[in-house]
N, C-alpha and C positions, 0 to 999 in steps of 0.2 A: 545641202544648203549651208550647213555650218562651216564646212571646209571652204566653200566659196567666199563666205563672209569674212573668214579669217585671213584671206590672202590680201595682197597689197592693192586692193581696189579702193577707189575713192568713196567717200560717203554718198555722193550723188548716185553711185551704182549700187552700194550695199543697201541703202535705205529702201529703194523700191524692191530689191530682191528679198529683203527681210519681210516687208509688209506682204509681198506676194506669197512668200513661203507661209507666213502665218494664215493668210486667207485660204491658201490651198489646204493647209493642215486642218484648219477649223471646218472648212467646207466638206473635205473628204470624211473627217471624223463624224460630223453631224449626218452627212448623207449616208454613210455606212451604218450608223446606228439607226437612222430612220428606216433604211432598207431592211435591216435585220428585224426591226420591230414589225414593219408591214409583212414581212415574210412569215414571221412567227404568227402574226394575227391571221394571215391567210391560211397557214397550215392548221391553226386551231379551228378556224371556221370550217375548213374542208373536213377535219376530223369529226366535228360535230355534225356536219351535213352527212358524211358517210354513215355515222352511227344512226342518225334518224332514218336515212333512206333504207339502210339494211334492215332496221327494225320494221319499218312499214312494209317492205317486201316480204319479210319473214311472216309478218301477219297476213299478207295477201295470199301467200302460199299455204299458210295454215287453213285459211278460208277455202282455198281451192281443194285441199285435202278433204275437208268436210263435205264439199260439193261432190267430189269424186265418190266418197264413201256413201253419201246419200243416194246417188244414182245406182250404185252397186246394190245397196240395201233395197231399193225399190224393186229391182229384179229378183233379189233373193226372197222378198216377202210375197211375191206372187203365188197364188194357190197352185198353178200348174207346176212351178219349180218345186214347191214343197212336196207336192204329191209324188213327182218323179223322184225326188231325193229320198222319200220314204219307201217307195216301192217302184224301182225302175221297170219299165215294160214298154212294148211296142205300142200299146194302146194310148199310152200317155206321152209318148215321144214327141209327136207333132205338136201338141199343146205346149210342152216344155220348151221345144225349140222356138215356137213363136213367142213365148214369153221372154226367152233369152235375147231374141232378135228385136223386139219392139222398141226398146229405148236406145237402139244403136245411134251413136253420134259419128261424126266424121273421123274423130281421133281414135275411136274404138275399132281395132282391127279385128278382134275376135272375142267371143265370150264363151266360157267354159263352166260346166257344172261338175264339181268334184264331190266325192263322197266324204263322210266324216273320217274314214280311215285313209283318206288322201289317195283315192283312185278317181281318175277322170271318167265321168259317166256320159257326158254329152258335150258337144261343141258346135258352135255356129260361127260363120264368118271364115276368114282366111287364117285359120289357126295354125296351119303347119309351119310357116316361116316365123310366126311370132311366139308361138307357145314354146317355152323353155322349161324343161323338167326341173332344172336346178332353181330357176327363178320362181317357178310355181311353188315348189316345196318351201322355199325361203319365205315367200309372202304368206303361204298357208300357216307356217309355224308362227309367224308374227300375228296373223289373224286369230289363231287359236287362243292367244292370251289376251285378246280384246273383244269386248262385246260389239263394238261398232265395225271392226274390220281393220285392214292394214293396207299400206302403200308400199310397193316394193322398190328396189333399186333400179337404176337405169342400166340397160344392157344394149349392146349394138345389134342391129339387124340390117346387114348390108350397109347402105349409105345412110340409114336412119337409125333412130334410137327408140327403144320402147321401154315400158315399165308396166308392172301388173298392180291391179287394185282388187283386193279380196274382201268379200263380205260373207258372214256366216248365214246359213239357211237354218232358221230356228223353227221347230215345231214341237209343241207340248213342252216348252221350256227346255228343250234339248237341241243341241247343234246336230243337225241331220246331214249337213253338207256345207259346201262353200261355192259361191259364185265368184269367178275370177275373170276380170275384164282386162284384156291386153290392149294398152293404149300405145299409139305410135306418135312420135314427135316429128312433124314434117312441116314444111313451109305451106301454109294455107291461109285463106282469108281470115280465119279465126286467130291463127297464130300471129299473123301480121298485125292484126288489130290489138291483140294482147301485147305484142312487143312495142307497138306505138304507145300504148297507155303506159307501159313500164318506162319507156324513154321519157315521156313527159313527166313522169314521177321523179326519176332520178337525174334527168338532165341529158341534153343531146350529146354532150362530150363524154358521158359516162357509159360503161359497158356492164351488162348484167349477165351473170353466169350462175348455173346450178349444176351440181354434180353429186355423186355419191360421197358419203362420209369416208368410204374406203379410198378415195382419191384415185379411182381407176377410170371413171367415165365422167366427162363434163360436156355441157351443152349450153347454147344460148337461146334455147327453145326454138331454134330453126335448124341447127346442124350441130354435129359433134365438133368440139374444139379441144386444143391441147390443154392438159391440166396446168395450173399455175406452178412456177418453179420453186415455191416454198410450201411448207406444210400449213394449210389454212384451217385445218380442222381443229387443231388445238391452240391456235394463235388467238390473241386478243389485242384490241387497240388497232391503230393504223399500221398496215403492212406496207413496206417499200421494197419493190423488186422491179426487174426489167422483163417485160414480156416481148417475145419475138414478134417483130413487125409493128409493135406499138411503142417500144421504147420504155423509159422509166415510168412507173405508174405508182399511185397511192391506192390502197385497197383496204376493204373491211369485209369480214366474213361472219356469218351466223349459221348455227344449226337450225334447220326448220323443225319446230317441235312435233314429236310423234311421227317422224319420217326418217328414213336413212339418208336424207339429203342434206347438203350444205349449200348456203347461198353466198355468193361473192359479187361485190360491186367494185369496179375499178375506175379511177379517174386518171387521165394522163398528167403527169407531173408538170409538164410544160404548160398545160392549160391552167393548172392550179396556180402556178407561179407566174402566170402572165401578168396579172395586175401589179405584182411586186416589181417585175421587170419594167413594166410601162412606167411605174412610179420612179424607178431608178433612172430611166431614160430622161424623164422630165427633170429629175433632180440634177442630172449631169448638165442639162441645158441651163438650168438655173444656176448651178455652180460656176459654169463658164461665164455666164453674164456677171455674176458677183466677182469673179476673178478679174474680168476686164475692167469693171468699175474700180475694183481695188488697185489695179495697176495704174489706172489713170489718176486715182487719188494719191497713190504713192509718188507718182511722177511729179504731180503739182506740189505735194508737201516737200519733195526732195528739192525742187527748184526754189521754193520759198525758204527752205532752211539751209541748203548747202551753198547758195550763192554768197550770203554774208560770211558763212564759215570759210568759204574758199578765199574770199578777200582777206579775212582775218588770218588764215593760214599763210597766205603770201606775205602779209605784213610781218608775221612772226618769223618766217624764214629770212626775211630781209634784216630784221633786228638780230637774228642769230648769226647772220653773216657780217654784222657790224654796221649795217646801214640803218640809221635811225631817222632818215628823212622821209620815209614812205608811210603816210597814214593809211588807215583801213579804207577810208573813202566810202563811196556808195550813197544811195538816197538815205535820208534820215528815217529811222524806224523808232516806234515807241514801245517796242516789246523788249524782252530780255536780250535778244541779240543786238539790238540797237544800243541798249545801255552798255553791253559788253564791248562793242566797237568803240564807243566814246570813252569808256574807261581805259581801253587798251591804248588809244591815242594819248590820253593823259599820262598813262604809265610810261609809254615810250618817251614822251617829252621829259619826264622826270629822270628816266634812265639815261637820256642823252645828256642832260645837265650833270647828272651824277658821274657819267663817264668822262665828260670834259674835266670836271673837277678832280676826278681820280687820276686822270692822266697827268694833270698838272702836279698833283701831290706826289705821284710816282716819280716824275722827273726830278722834282725837288729832292725826294728821298734818295733817288739814285745818285744825284750829285753829292748829296751828303754822305752817302755810304762810300762813294769813290774817294772823297776827301778823307774820310776816317780810315779807309783801307790804306790810303797812301801814308797817313800818319802812323798807322800800326806798322806798316812796312818799315817806315823810317825809324820808328821806335824799336822794332826788332833788331834792325841793323845797329842802332845805337847801343842796345843792350849787348849785342854780340861783341862790339868793340870795346865799349866802355867798361863792361864787367870783366871781360877777359884780360884787360890790361893790369888791374890790381891783382887778379888771380895769378897771372904769370909772375908779378912781382913777389907775391907771397910764396909762390912755389920756388922761384929763383933764389930768393933770400934764404929760404929754409934749407935748400940744397947747399947753398954756399956756407951757411952756418954749420951744417953737419960736416962738410968737407974741410972747412978751415978751423973750426973750433970744436970738432967732435971729440977730440981727445981731452978737452978741458970740461966738457959737459958730463954731468953724471947720467945714470941710466934714465931717470925721470926726464931730464932735459932733452936727451936724444928722442925719447918716446914722444914727447910733446912736439918736437919739430917734425917727426915722421907723420904724426896725426895732421899737422897743418898741411903737409904735402898731399896726403891722401884726401883731405877734405877739399883742397883746391882742384885736384884731379876730378873728384866726384862732381863738384860744382861746374867744372868745365863740361863734363859729359851731360850734366843736366841742362846746361844752356843749349848744347847741340840738340838734345832731344826735344826741348821746348820749341826751338826754331824749326825743327823738322815737322813737329806736330802742327805748328802755325802755318807753315808753308803748305802742308797737306790739306789743311782746312780751306785755304784760299786759292790754291792752284787750279788752273784749268786743265783738266785731264782729257786727253784724246785717246779714246778707247779703240783698240785695234786687236786683230787676232794675235795670240801669243802662243809660242811653242812652250808649253808647260814643262816638258822634260828638260829642255835646254835651260830654262829659267831656274829650275831646281838645282841643276848641276852648277850653274853660275853662283847661286846662293851658297852652296856647300864649299865652293872654291874660296869664297870670302871668309868662311869659318874654318879654313883649313888648320890654322893655329890651335883653335880650341878643340877641334876634333882630334888632332894628334896629341895635344896636351892631356886629354882625358882618355885617349885610346877608344873613342866612341865607335860603335858599329852601326852603320846607316844602310838600310835596304830601301831602294827605290823600285816600286813595281812598274817597270816599263812595259809597254809604252804608255806615257801619260797623254791624255787628249789635249787639244788645243782649246783655249778659252779666250773670251774677249775681256780685255783689261788694259791697264797702263803699265808699261814694262818696269819702270823705275819703282813705282809704288808697289806693284806686286812683288818685285824683288825684295824690297824692304820688309814686306809682310812675311815672306818665307824666312828671311834672315832672322827676324825677331822670334818667329815660332821655333826654328831650329836651334837658335842660341839658347832660348829658355829650356828646350828639351835636353840640351847638354848641361845646362847650369843647375837646374833643379833636380839633381839626382843625389842620393845620400852618398856620403863619403864611403869609399871602399867598393862601390858598385859601378860596373862598366856601363856607360850610357848606351842604350840600344833604341834605335828609332826606325820607324817604317813610314815611308811616304807612298801613299796610294791614292787612286781616284776611281770614282764610280758615277754612272749616270744617275741623275735624281730629278725626274720630272721635266726633261727638256733642258736641264742645266747640268753642270759638273760639280760634284762635291769632292774636294781634295782633303785627305786626312793626314795629319802629322801625329803619329802615336809614339809614346815614349814609355819607359819603365821607371819614371821618376817618383817623387814623393807623393804625387796626386793632390787633388783639390777637393775639399769638402763641398757637398752639394749646395750649402747655403752661401758659398763664395763664388759660385759660377758666374754670376752677373757682376759681382763687385770687381773682379780682377781686370775687367775691361775698362774701368774708369781711371782717370788721370791721377797719379800720385797714390794709387791704392796698393799697399804692400801687405803681404801676409806674414812675412818673416823679417827678422832684423838684418840690417845691412851687413853686419859682421858675418852672419851665416850665409846669406846669399846676396852678394852685392848687386846693385842696380838702382835705377832712378824711379821705377814705378810708372813709366810712361810707355814701355814697349808694347804691351797688349793694347793700350789705348790707341797707339799708332796703327796697330793691326786692324782694329775695328773701324777706325775713321777711314783708313785707306780702302778696305773692302767695301764699305758703305758707299764711298765716293765712286766706286767702279760698278755700283748697282748690284752688289752681292750681299751676302750675309755671312756671319761667323758665329761659332758656338763651341762648346766643349762638353765632353762626356768624361766624367772622372769621379773617383772616390778616394778619400784619403788613404795613402799607402798603397794604392793599386795603379799608379801611373795615370796618364792623361791622354785623351784623344781629342785634339783640336781639329775642327773642320772649317773649311772655307768653301763657300758655294758661289760659283760665278757662271754667267751665261756661256753656253757652248759656242765655239766658232765652227760652223758646219763646213765651210770651205776648206779651211786648214786641216780640220779633222778628217775630211774626206780624202785629202791629198795624202 
């Protein structure tokens, strides 16, 4: 959304998108938080329900244990069973068998009488398939440590399951034997009724299982079922796992007190989370309705706000293009946008009047500047002619004086005449430099691609006399790139730089110069390096000013305008100039100009 809003779309599109995005974000955040709250609440309620149901079922099974033991104790307390346990014999067998058979229920497959030393004395019913030696000894061992008896583990018998219930036969305060009842778990009217009661207790969507604490045999009181995929005997709280054929479930388990059994109740997770999902579905419908209303509101607000803004933008574009005759227009409004439109119209009127007055003043100033430039031009030519006439007279008469009357003048007189000649020549050069600086400041420069290598060679040819006179050594790092500039002005720049490099060298030292170029951020930087006297850092800016000299004219002659011409010329061509130098270490002047790609590529 942020990327769309940042693109070049109009406010009429951005505003509805922004409002819609905010509505969607708020709706989704609130809906997700509400859904998570409902889901957590549902999970908490299910966990509480599971705990309650498991505790109730554990209590029910505990009561069933008591009932089973009571039934077995009834048989064990009968006189015929006690008598046979005390003294087995054929005369007492029939009565004992009748006592063992009398309380038989449908779930009791067989009943046995065992001696105190754990030998089977008597059996009634279908004992062969149900009586298990190992199961009998396990339940008898458990019953030996209890006055009331014990209940044994579940064990498979074909397609059914069975378990044993043992009660002690007590006579004369001593245990004389044990009555063992073998119960079977099978589908019957009684078990169906029992399962129905359990379903009403735990809920129709839940499933009830009971198994051995050893986790080897499990049943739903109708048939044998696979064990759960996790260890439920030592687990606590709500268990989460997936049962084959039932999918993800939530479960809780309890050990049945004083039995080897563990109780397990499972709820399908989809059923548990169904209320939360229904709530989420309703929330999605509500969110869609809110989003639709938000889009309609955003569209209405956009039309109300963006229409005057569009008119204002159109008027501002017209003003930016120089058209001051288009008002904002539109129906009058009393809000901030209406006041803004009226203020904008007033501002445009003021700008139009100011623009008209400014144009008139600019035209007047332009005419005035043209007249003054013409006057300055005339004045410059006047100076050039009027000042040079007396200078030539001074120089000519001084030369004539030395030629015609030199033998009559003493040493001081000749020296004075020579100084007049030198001063006249210096003044003439100064006038030339001033005129050159003046023309450079006013001239219209047409910038074109320039072959920098050819221009440097031409500048050196102009300085051939100075180069030969000082024996200067000059190195040009060819090839030099092409730049954009004005030929005559750039030639004067390099003539001045090279002349200074030759001039400002201590006596007795051969001038050495290097001219090289390098790219510098899309431009060309040309270096003129020398081995001269150098320039102190505090004078690096001063040397580019007019009439600024660091040395006496007797030591290094000059007018003090050469570097000022260099800076002015380079700046007029859109470039820059500078120096890197230290006193006594030579100087590195640099000129930076735009690169000429066409000529450079050629």
